[in-house]
SETOR-110568 format. One line per field, with one value per atom (N, C-alpha, C, O): residue number from 1; atom name; z, y, x. Coordinates in Angstrom, 2 decimals. Layout:
<pts>
seq	NUM/...
atom	CA/...
up	Z/...
north	Y/...
east	X/...
</pts>
This chain:
<pts>
seq	1/1/1/1/2/2/2/2/3/3/3/3/4/4/4/4/5/5/5/5/6/6/6/6/7/7/7/7/8/8/8/8/9/9/9/9/10/10/10/10/11/11/11/11/12/12/12/12/13/13/13/13/14/14/14/14/15/15/15/15/16/16/16/16/17/17/17/17/18/18/18/18/19/19/19/19/20/20/20/20/21/21/21/21/22/22/22/22/23/23/23/23/24/24/24/24/25/25/25/25/26/26/26/26/27/27/27/27/28/28/28/28/29/29/29/29/30/30/30/30/31/31/31/31/32/32/32/32/33/33/33/33/34/34/34/34/35/35/35/35/36/36/36/36/37/37/37/37/38/38/38/38/39/39/39/39/40/40/40/40/41/41/41/41/42/42/42/42/43/43/43/43/44/44/44/44/45/45/45/45/46/46/46/46/47/47/47/47/48/48/48/48/49/49/49/49/50/50/50/50/51/51/51/51/52/52/52/52/53/53/53/53/54/54/54/54/55/55/55/55/56/56/56/56/57/57/57/57/58/58/58/58/59/59/59/59/60/60/60/60/61/61/61/61/62/62/62/62/63/63/63/63/64/64/64/64/65/65/65/65/66/66/66/66/67/67/67/67/68/68/68/68/69/69/69/69/70/70/70/70/71/71/71/71/72/72/72/72/73/73/73/73/74/74/74/74/75/75/75/75
atom	N/CA/C/O/N/CA/C/O/N/CA/C/O/N/CA/C/O/N/CA/C/O/N/CA/C/O/N/CA/C/O/N/CA/C/O/N/CA/C/O/N/CA/C/O/N/CA/C/O/N/CA/C/O/N/CA/C/O/N/CA/C/O/N/CA/C/O/N/CA/C/O/N/CA/C/O/N/CA/C/O/N/CA/C/O/N/CA/C/O/N/CA/C/O/N/CA/C/O/N/CA/C/O/N/CA/C/O/N/CA/C/O/N/CA/C/O/N/CA/C/O/N/CA/C/O/N/CA/C/O/N/CA/C/O/N/CA/C/O/N/CA/C/O/N/CA/C/O/N/CA/C/O/N/CA/C/O/N/CA/C/O/N/CA/C/O/N/CA/C/O/N/CA/C/O/N/CA/C/O/N/CA/C/O/N/CA/C/O/N/CA/C/O/N/CA/C/O/N/CA/C/O/N/CA/C/O/N/CA/C/O/N/CA/C/O/N/CA/C/O/N/CA/C/O/N/CA/C/O/N/CA/C/O/N/CA/C/O/N/CA/C/O/N/CA/C/O/N/CA/C/O/N/CA/C/O/N/CA/C/O/N/CA/C/O/N/CA/C/O/N/CA/C/O/N/CA/C/O/N/CA/C/O/N/CA/C/O/N/CA/C/O/N/CA/C/O/N/CA/C/O/N/CA/C/O/N/CA/C/O/N/CA/C/O/N/CA/C/O/N/CA/C/O/N/CA/C/O/N/CA/C/O/N/CA/C/O
up	-1.25/0.00/0.71/0.13/2.11/3.17/2.97/2.70/3.14/3.39/4.87/5.87/4.70/6.03/6.73/7.93/5.80/6.63/7.51/8.69/6.79/7.40/7.85/8.46/7.58/8.16/8.02/8.68/7.19/6.89/5.33/4.86/4.83/3.21/2.26/2.39/1.31/0.70/-0.66/-0.99/-1.31/-2.34/-3.68/-3.70/-4.80/-5.95/-7.11/-7.00/-8.29/-9.42/-9.72/-9.67/-9.99/-10.32/-10.72/-11.02/-10.65/-11.25/-10.09/-9.49/-9.93/-9.36/-10.05/-11.26/-9.50/-9.73/-8.73/-7.53/-9.35/-8.37/-8.60/-9.74/-7.63/-7.82/-7.01/-5.85/-7.79/-7.22/-7.45/-8.52/-6.50/-6.16/-6.00/-5.09/-6.87/-6.50/-6.95/-8.08/-6.48/-6.83/-7.48/-8.53/-7.07/-7.58/-8.84/-9.34/-9.12/-10.11/-9.80/-9.13/-10.18/-9.85/-11.05/-12.05/-10.99/-11.91/-11.61/-10.78/-12.20/-11.86/-13.02/-14.18/-12.63/-13.73/-13.26/-12.13/-14.21/-14.07/-14.50/-15.05/-14.33/-14.72/-14.36/-14.95/-13.33/-12.73/-12.22/-11.37/-12.70/-12.26/-10.83/-10.39/-10.04/-8.69/-8.08/-8.71/-6.80/-6.04/-5.10/-4.45/-5.18/-4.41/-3.24/-3.43/-2.19/-1.17/-1.19/-1.00/-1.35/-1.31/-0.15/-0.11/0.74/1.87/2.02/2.18/1.95/2.26/1.23/1.32/0.13/-1.19/-1.13/-2.07/-0.01/-0.16/-1.29/-1.58/-2.05/-3.22/-2.92/-2.27/-3.64/-3.40/-4.89/-5.74/-5.03/-6.44/-6.29/-5.26/-7.41/-7.25/-7.50/-8.11/-6.92/-6.80/-8.33/-8.57/-9.18/-10.64/-11.45/-12.39/-11.01/-11.41/-10.67/-11.15/-9.58/-8.80/-9.44/-9.72/-9.60/-10.15/-11.52/-11.79/-12.34/-13.53/-13.34/-14.05/-12.36/-12.27/-11.69/-11.85/-11.00/-10.54/-11.30/-11.09/-12.40/-13.32/-14.23/-14.40/-14.66/-15.33/-14.71/-15.32/-13.51/-12.74/-12.77/-12.79/-12.79/-12.76/-14.27/-14.41/-15.35/-16.64/-16.90/-17.78/-15.89/-16.20/-15.35/-15.81/-14.21/-13.56/-14.30/-14.47/-14.85/-15.88/-16.82/-16.98/-17.50/-18.57/-18.15/-18.96/-16.98/-16.51/-16.19/-16.03/-16.14/-16.07/-14.72/-13.83/-14.50/-13.49/-13.22/-12.22/-13.82/-13.72/-14.99/-16.13/-14.69/-15.96/-15.55/-14.48/-16.30/-16.21/-17.29/-18.46/-16.90/-18.04/-17.78/-16.82/-18.83/-18.46/-18.42/-19.12/-17.72/-17.47/-18.58/-19.07/-19.04/-20.30/-19.71/-19.31/-19.68/-19.38/-20.00/-20.96/-19.31/-19.73/-20.96/-21.59
north	16.30/16.10/15.16/14.41/15.19/14.06/12.99/12.94/12.16/10.47/10.58/11.08/9.95/9.77/8.55/8.33/7.70/6.44/6.44/6.09/6.88/7.02/8.42/8.56/9.41/10.77/11.54/12.55/10.94/11.43/11.92/12.81/10.90/11.10/11.72/11.51/12.50/13.28/12.50/11.55/12.77/11.92/12.59/13.81/11.82/12.36/11.39/10.17/12.14/11.14/9.94/9.89/9.04/7.78/6.95/7.45/5.68/4.44/3.26/2.89/2.80/1.66/0.27/0.29/-0.65/-1.98/-2.22/-2.31/-2.36/-2.32/-3.84/-4.27/-4.44/-5.56/-5.52/-5.17/-5.89/-5.96/-7.38/-7.96/-7.93/-8.97/-8.91/-8.18/-9.72/-9.54/-10.77/-11.14/-11.36/-12.63/-13.60/-14.07/-14.00/-14.77/-14.51/-15.31/-13.38/-12.71/-11.76/-10.78/-11.92/-11.25/-10.33/-10.89/-8.88/-8.17/-7.37/-6.46/-7.60/-6.81/-5.70/-6.02/-4.52/-3.35/-2.70/-2.28/-2.69/-2.14/-0.77/-0.33/0.14/1.30/2.65/3.73/2.28/3.06/4.38/4.27/5.53/6.73/7.01/6.87/7.34/7.49/8.54/9.06/8.82/9.64/8.52/7.73/8.63/7.63/8.13/9.09/7.66/8.08/7.88/6.73/8.70/8.56/7.84/7.40/7.74/7.23/5.54/4.61/5.41/3.91/3.30/2.13/4.07/3.49/3.45/2.91/4.02/3.83/4.55/5.52/4.28/4.77/5.21/4.72/6.25/7.00/7.33/7.90/6.84/6.96/7.79/7.78/8.70/9.87/9.14/8.08/9.89/9.22/9.01/8.02/9.71/9.51/8.46/7.96/8.11/6.79/5.75/4.62/5.97/4.71/4.07/2.89/5.31/5.10/4.33/3.51/4.58/3.81/2.47/1.53/2.34/0.89/0.16/-1.06/0.68/-0.29/-0.58/-1.42/0.30/0.28/-1.17/-2.23/-0.76/-2.11/-3.38/-4.39/-3.26/-4.77/-4.99/-6.19/-4.15/-4.76/-5.36/-6.37/-4.72/-5.37/-6.66/-7.44/-6.85/-8.14/-9.21/-10.31/-8.77/-9.79/-10.06/-11.26/-9.21/-9.31/-10.37/-11.15/-10.36/-10.99/-12.56/-13.35/-12.79/-13.94/-14.41/-15.57/-13.22/-13.42/-14.03/-13.75/-14.67/-15.53/-14.56/-13.85/-14.52/-13.70/-12.82/-13.23/-11.62/-10.72/-9.80/-9.21/-9.63/-8.43/-7.56/-7.93/-6.41/-5.29/-4.28/-4.30/-3.34/-2.21/-0.96/-1.05/0.11/1.07/1.90/2.36/2.16/2.88/4.18/3.87/5.27/6.42/6.14/5.38/6.90/6.74/7.78/7.95
east	-10.26/-11.06/-10.24/-9.45/-10.41/-9.63/-10.41/-11.60/-9.64/-10.34/-10.93/-10.41/-12.22/-13.08/-12.49/-12.62/-11.78/-11.51/-10.16/-10.14/-9.04/-8.08/-7.66/-6.60/-8.43/-8.61/-6.86/-6.59/-5.92/-4.79/-4.41/-3.71/-5.22/-4.86/-5.85/-7.06/-5.34/-6.16/-6.57/-5.86/-7.46/-8.09/-7.64/-7.46/-7.46/-7.01/-7.67/-7.69/-8.22/-8.74/-8.09/-6.86/-8.71/-8.14/-9.51/-10.59/-9.20/-10.13/-10.08/-9.07/-11.33/-11.80/-12.19/-12.41/-12.25/-12.94/-13.97/-13.73/-15.33/-16.20/-16.92/-17.12/-17.21/-17.95/-19.46/-19.66/-20.23/-21.58/-22.23/-22.02/-23.00/-23.76/-24.92/-25.33/-25.92/-27.29/-28.00/-27.65/-28.73/-29.75/-28.81/-29.24/-27.60/-26.79/-25.76/-24.97/-25.97/-25.15/-24.16/-24.47/-23.01/-21.81/-21.33/-20.86/-21.43/-20.67/-19.57/-19.66/-18.55/-17.31/-17.04/-16.77/-17.12/-16.83/-15.42/-15.22/-14.60/-13.32/-13.26/-14.27/-12.05/-12.00/-12.97/-13.01/-13.62/-14.83/-14.10/-13.22/-14.42/-14.08/-14.15/-15.29/-13.35/-13.25/-12.34/-11.42/-12.66/-11.34/-10.83/-11.52/-9.41/-8.60/-7.84/-7.10/-7.90/-7.29/-5.49/-5.10/-4.69/-3.21/-2.64/-1.49/-3.50/-2.60/-3.11/-2.32/-4.44/-5.04/-5.67/-6.05/-5.85/-6.43/-7.94/-8.54/-8.69/-10.13/-10.53/-9.83/-11.60/-12.21/-13.76/-14.69/-13.59/-15.13/-15.61/-14.94/-16.95/-17.39/-18.41/-19.09/-18.68/-19.89/-21.13/-21.22/-22.19/-23.49/-23.94/-24.64/-23.66/-24.08/-23.62/-24.24/-22.43/-21.77/-22.11/-22.11/-22.41/-23.02/-24.30/-24.50/-25.22/-26.58/-26.49/-27.37/-25.49/-25.24/-24.65/-25.00/-23.73/-23.35/-24.40/-24.37/-25.37/-26.50/-27.54/-28.42/-27.39/-28.39/-27.89/-28.48/-26.73/-25.69/-26.02/-26.39/-25.88/-25.95/-27.29/-27.55/-28.39/-29.83/-30.07/-30.76/-29.49/-29.67/-29.08/-29.44/-27.95/-27.22/-28.22/-28.54/-28.59/-29.42/-30.57/-30.78/-31.45/-32.30/-32.31/-33.24/-31.09/-30.46/-29.95/-29.46/-30.14/-29.54/-28.13/-27.75/-27.40/-25.88/-25.65/-26.45/-24.84/-24.19/-22.88/-22.93/-22.05/-20.76/-20.53/-20.76/-20.06/-19.86/-18.83/-18.95/-17.85/-16.75/-16.76/-16.69/-16.86/-17.01/-15.89/-15.11/-15.93/-14.97/-15.98/-16.99/-15.81/-16.84/-16.93/-15.90/-18.07/-18.58/-19.57/-20.69/-19.26/-20.01/-21.36/-21.52/-22.41/-23.85/-23.89/-24.94
</pts>
């Protein structure tokens, strides 16, 4: 797929670090599977992975976490 940001790079499989903030909590998830632009580095995360990330962040907020750093684990 061509990058929609720089319009010149192609994407290839890789990983990303995603930071989510909600209600005073910050959740950082490393090693998230993504497609990464070879030119500008823009990261694209699939919808199913995003849903899993949001669920993980919501669980952290409910647990009262303020800062949490995790490694991605597929559902």
